N, C-alpha and C positions, 0 to 999 in steps of 0.2 A: 400414488392420489394420494396428497394429502387426509389424513385419516380423522372421522367430525371430531375428535372428543381435541383436537389442536385446534381448530378451528374457532370450536367456543372461547377455546379456554383464552386463543387474542384477542378477541372481543371483549372478552370480563376483563382485561390487563391492560388493553386501549383506551375502554369509557371510561370517559374521568365525570363527577358530578357537573363538573361545566358546560359539558358534551349533550345535558339533557335536556328537552322542549319544556319547558314551564307545561305544557298540559303532563306529561310526563309525572314530573314532582310534584304536581298537583297531587294527581291518580297516585298517584304514591303515600301520599300525608291522609288521601281521603282511606286506603286501606290499609293503612299503619291502626286509623285508629277504629277502623272498624275489628280489626281485627284483634287492637287489644282489648274491647269493651268482649269478643267475645274470650279472651281469655280471661279478664276479670269477670266474667260471669259463667264458666267454668271451673273458679277456685274453688267453691264449697262443693264440684260434684264428688261421690265419692269416687271415682275409679283416680281424679286428681290425688284426694287426699293420700291414699297407698302409695301412688311414685309418689308425694312430697316423701312420706316416711321413709321409703325407699331410701330415694337418694341424700336423704338425709343421714342414714346411717349407714351407708356409705364412705360419706365427707370425700375431702384429699383440696387440693388449694383453691383459692380462691379467686375464677375470675370472672365468673357472673351470677345475675338476681335472677332469682327463684321469683319471675311477679306473684305481688301479693307479698309478699318477705322481706324481709333483708336479709336474709341469709345469701352470702353468697356459695357456689361450686363451681366445677369444673365447668367449663364451657361446653366441651358433650354432653353433662346432663341438666347442665340448663339448655341448651338447646329438646332434649327432649323433654324436658317435661313443659317448658314452654311451648313449644306445639302444641302439648298434647290439650294443652289449655284454652288453646288456640280454636281447635277441634273439640273438641268434648260435648260442645253445644249443638255439636254439626249446623252450625251457624254462621262460619266464614267463607269466602267468592264462594265460585265458583264458576269454571271454564269449561265449555262441550265444545270437543268439534266431532271428531272419530274417535275419543277417547275421554273421560273427563278426568279436571284433577281441580285441587286446590292449591293453588302456588300462593297462598298467606303459609299455604303449611309451611314452607322454606323462612319465611320471615323471623321468626325466632332463630335463626343463623348466623343472623345479619345482628341483632342483636347482640347477640352471645361474644362473637370476633369481635364488634364493635367496644364491648365491653374488656374483654380480656386485652384488647390490645392501645383502652384509652384513647378509641378517637370517639367520636360525637354524630350528629344529626346527617350531615353531607354522606357520610360511610354508610349509614344504614338505607334512608335514601336511595342510591345507588344499587345499594344489596337490591332489596327491595325492587325496583327495574329489570335489572340483571333476573334474580330470580322467576320473576313475572312469563319475564319477555321469555328466557329459555324453556321453560317448564309448559308455555302455551303455546310456542312450537312444535313441543314432542305432543301436543296431543295433538297439533292438528299431521302429522308428519307420520300417523300408526293407520293404515287404512287396511281394511278393518280396527275398528282401537282393539286394545290388548284387553278391555274387560270379554270380548265379546268372543279373547281366544281363549280365558278362564284365569286372567289374571290383575294384579290389582293395580292402581295407577302410580299406590308409592314408587312400585317397578320406575316408573321415569322418575319420581323425585328422588332417590337414588343419585340418577343421573346428573340432577341440577345441584342438591343442596353443595358438595365438594367444590361449586363452583362460585357460587357467593359466600361461603366460607369461606374459599382460598385468594378471592379477591380484598376480603378486608384483612386479612390478616398478612396481604403482603404478597404473596407464593405468584414465583415465575413465574411466566407459560407454559414454561420445565413443567413445570410443580404442579400445577394445578392441572397439566393434563394426565400429570398421573395421579393427583387425587381422584380422578376422573375414573382414573382406571379401576383403582383402589375400591373404590366403594359398592361400580358397577362390576366388579366379579362376584359379590354377592347382596345385588339389593333386592330381587326378583319377588317378588311377595303375590303371592300364590291367590285369586279370586276366591279364595273359601273365606275369607275372614267379612263381606257382603252379601254373602249365600247363604239362604234359610233364612234361621235362630242367627242372632245376632249377637255379639260377648263386645267384651269392650277394648275388642282389637283392632273391632271396627277403627277404632278412633285414634289407635295408637300404633299404625303400622306405619302413614305416616310420620308422623313426629319419630320414629325409629331410622326411619332411612333420612331424614333431617339429622340428625342426632351421628347419623356414618354418615355425612358427609361429613359433617366437624370433624367427626374423626378421621378421615383418608384424609384431609387438606392440614393435619397436623401432624400426618403419617406423611405426606408427600413433605411437609416443611424440614421434618428430622434426614428428608434424603430416601425416605421408602419408594421406591419406582412399581409402578404402576400397567398394566397394559393400557400403550395407546390405539388399539383395536377396538376397547373393548365392545362398541355401538356398531361400526360398521364396517368395522373387520370381518376375518375367518372366527366363527362358531361367537361374535359377538351380541347384542342386544338384536338386530337385523339379521341376523340367519338365525340364532334361535329362537326367536318369537315368530317368525314365519315371514315368506321375503313379500308384503303388500304392504312396504311402505317408501315415505315419497321423500327421500332424503331432502330436495332442491325444496322441502319449508321450512329444514333444520335453518336454511343459509342464504333463504334468498328474500336483500334489502336486512338485511343482518345489520343492525348498530343505523340505519336511514330513518327506520321508522320504528317506534315502540306499540305492542302490543296491548301492555297493563289497561288500557283505554278500551279494549275491545275486553275487557274482564266482567259476570257481574257479580251482581252484592248479594247478600239471600235476604228474602222480607221475609222468610219462613225460617224455623230453626230444624229441618226438612229435610230430606236425601233429594236432593237440586229438580228430580224428574217431579217429586209430585207438587211444585211450584204453581204452575200453569194449571194441573186442574181442582190448587187450594183458589187459588185466583178465581175461576169458574163456577166456585163454589160458594166461596162466601158473594159476589156477584148473585148472579140466581138468588142465595137467602134474603140480599137487601132489597131488592129487586119488587121479589113476591110474597119477604115475609113469610118464608116456609117453615113451618111447623114439625120439627124434626118428627114426634112421634104421628104422623101424619105420612108420610112417607113409606111411598110402597115398596119402587125401586130404584138406584141409582147406574146407572149405566155411566164407567168413563173410555172415552177413546182414544188411545196415544201410539205414541210408537212399542214396540212388542216386545224392546229391553226395559221397560216400566210394569208392562205385567208381569214379566220372568223375573225381576228387581223385587218388587213392593209388591205383587199378589200373591204368593205363595201360601200352601195353606199355616204356617206359621204365625201368616204377617196377621192373620184374622184375629187371632187370640193372643194378641202380643204378654209379652209378663218381665221383657225391660226396657228402659227409653233407648237404648241403642234399634231394638225390633221395630221401635216403634214408631221411630221420627223413619227406619227405611219401610213402614206401612202407608202406600194406598188410602187402603177401605181406614184404618183406623185416623188414620190426618184428616179425609174426606166427614170423615162420622165426627170429629175434633169440631171443625170447622162449620158444619150444619145445627150444632146444638149451643156450641156455643158465639159464634160469633166471630171467635178468632181463633188463631196459633201463635206460643209464647214458648217460651224453653216450660213451663210455669204447667202449660198444659200434660208435661209427660211426667208427672207426680205418679207413682204407683197407685196411689191412692183409684187413680184413671181407669186402672187396668181389670177392675173387679166391678165398674160398673155396670150395672146388666141393660139401667136405657142405654146406654152410652154402643156395648157390645152387639146388640139386637142390629140397634142404626147400621152397624160396620158391616155385618153380614149379609145389606142390603144392594151392597158395593160391590158392584161387576166388572173389570178391567178389562179392556176387550182391544189385542190389536189392530189397527186399521193401517191398509197398504197407503192411503195417499197420505196419509202423514206420516205414515216413516220416508217414504221414498223426499217428505221433504226436510225433515230432519237432517244436521241440527240448523240450517238455515231456521227454520220454523220452530218453534214451543210446543206445537198444536197438544191442545186436548178439544174434544167434542163432549159435553157433558149432557144426560139424562135424566134429568128426577119427575118420576110417576109421583104422581101425587093416589091418593087410599080409595078415594071420589070420584077420578078419573083425569082433573086438569097433570097436563104433562110440559115442566119446562125447560128448553136446550139455554145450551149456553155454548161458543167460542170463544177461547182466545190462541192467540198465538206466541205471543211470549208474554210473561210474564212481570212483577213489578221487580226493580231491579237488575234486569234483562240492557244492556249497554243502552238498546232501543228504549226504554220506558223505565232510565236511573231511581236512584232513590235521592231528594235534592237535600241540600245542606241541611235541610232542615230534618226531613225523614232520619235521615245520618243518625242526630247528633240526638234527636228521640231513640233509636236503637243503643247509639253505646249510654246515653245518661242510665236505658232502664239496664242495664248491666251494670251498671260501673255501681252508678247511686248504691246502691242497695247493699254491694261492699264494702266503697271507700267514703273515712270518713269525712263529714259535713264538707264541703267545696274544695274537696281535691280531685273528683271526675272532673268542672270547670276547667283547672287544674290542667290536670291531662291534654284534655281538651284544645291548650292553649300553645301549653308547650310542644305539642303534633302542629299544630297549627306553623308554627315557630321554628321547627326543627333546624333547618338546616343554620340555626344560628349555634349552638348546641354544642361546643367544645368537647362535652363529653354527655354517656345517660345518667350520671347521677340524679342528675333535679328529678326526671323522669321516672327511675324507678322509684327512686324515694315517694313523689305523689302516689303510686300505685301501692302502698303498703298498704291490704286491707286493712281494716279496724277487729 
């Protein structure tokens, strides 16, 4: 029987830009623009500054650009740093079936490989489509999801990033098989990074998996060999993480249809399971002109994993951005108090805002069996807000803004991108980046795009 790593490698090697339907190309551009906005918004974060300083001290060959600068570093470091920028605000895309994932975390591997090879926009768009396709299929193949087994979804990214990097680096089918084997041999990531009190590693493990995929592809290009059976063979991924896998999800219709159009964009810079509750909170606030000081209690009925991940004791008094954007009580408190949730909502000064913290304590998350049965087909939240004077306000949201059934419009995506890019870039450069992305297939190299993203 053919190993799954070979099936995936053959798919990537045989797929050319010309094979992509217009809808897939259009979605790749949308996710690229969204991701670059997130990256530019992440340039000034504390963890990005630390990582940039470390990488610049390490030095090395000048392959690819650190977004926001003119500094070129090895493609391995560029993959790590640029992926960290994309993740830093927890604002990039989300796909959630049995497992959650952020397929755009892999996108920086396509950028770095294209810069290293001196190729242009078509290769990047092809890489984005391949990355989303395989990452989303891995999400569907795990039943139950690996998050429920105690592992983080970066474990899946490590099996996809070498395919994306390898395809753009021009690897053969055999070489990509080996690259998957090299990266997959050591890619598993503990779920501890998103459990309890969160740290900088919450945003960093997926970038690490992306950069390790680049390393694996470069090793394979030199002749290094990895195990072909690393996914579905003896003591491979499926074996070691339990037998509840649906390998047919990885191959059915592969190359015939493209899943990128089924991925969600984030309307809020928070953990994905907060999005339906946030939509409900904002709707109730607007409809009933709710005064936060008059709230008695807030009950949020949702899926069991949302209560488990987002409502543990550490989430009621967050002390870091990473914990706060993974706190359902904190995010609901922000929405009801401010009428919005943006990257600025997570300024450290808010962590000691006594009025906000008092409101946060009034939020209670409860698992609901009916909602659980319908997840992830629906991302339902039932919210009830009781007021001190006796009024009760209720709202149900089945899927939030940004879901493919309620997607961001072109104008909404543009507003999101500009809100992130314009404070970072010189005047007029955000519009230039947008224009380049819209016509990316015409770009023979990435030089113009990277130059347009140099921060002021």
